[in-house]
N, C-alpha and C positions, 0 to 999 in steps of 0.2 A: 538611220536617224541622224539628222544633222545637228551638230552643236555649233551655234553661230559664233562661238569664240574658238579661234584656232588653237590646236595643240601646239604650243610654242616650241616644243622640243622636237616636233616631227615636221621636217621640211618636206614639201611635196612639189615637184616640178611638172606633174602630169596635169596640164591645163584642160584635158578632156575629161577629167574626173569631176563629178558633181560635188565632191567634198573639198576640192581645191579652192583655197582662198586667194584670189588674185594672183595665182602662180607662185605662191610662197609656202603656205602652210595647209595642213590637213584640218578640216572642221568636222570630221566624223566623230561621233561620241566615243568610239573605240575603234581600234584597228586590228586586223588579223593579217599576219605575214605567214606565208607558207611556201613550200611544203616543209613538214616537220624534219625531214632528214636531208635538207639542203647541205651541200658540201662547199659551195662558193656563191658569190653574189649573183652570178648568172642564173643560178637555180632558184633564187628567191622571187617572190611575187606578192603583191599587195592584194589579198583576197577581199578587201573592203571596197576596192574600185567599183564604181558605178558610172557609166557614161553620162555625160551631161548633154549628149546629142549635139555637141558643138561641131559645126561644119568647118572644114578648112584643111 
């Protein structure tokens, strides 16, 4: 579900995600970061990501 107002505290640079607001903020109504037992930033992942089918 898309919240048309960005979550101002959650910056997102993933322009291929449908929840990205012009390359700056996340507009998802909530976000989920995983996995639960990540030990460093390389092991984390935004499970809320959904492709906007942007070519490029």
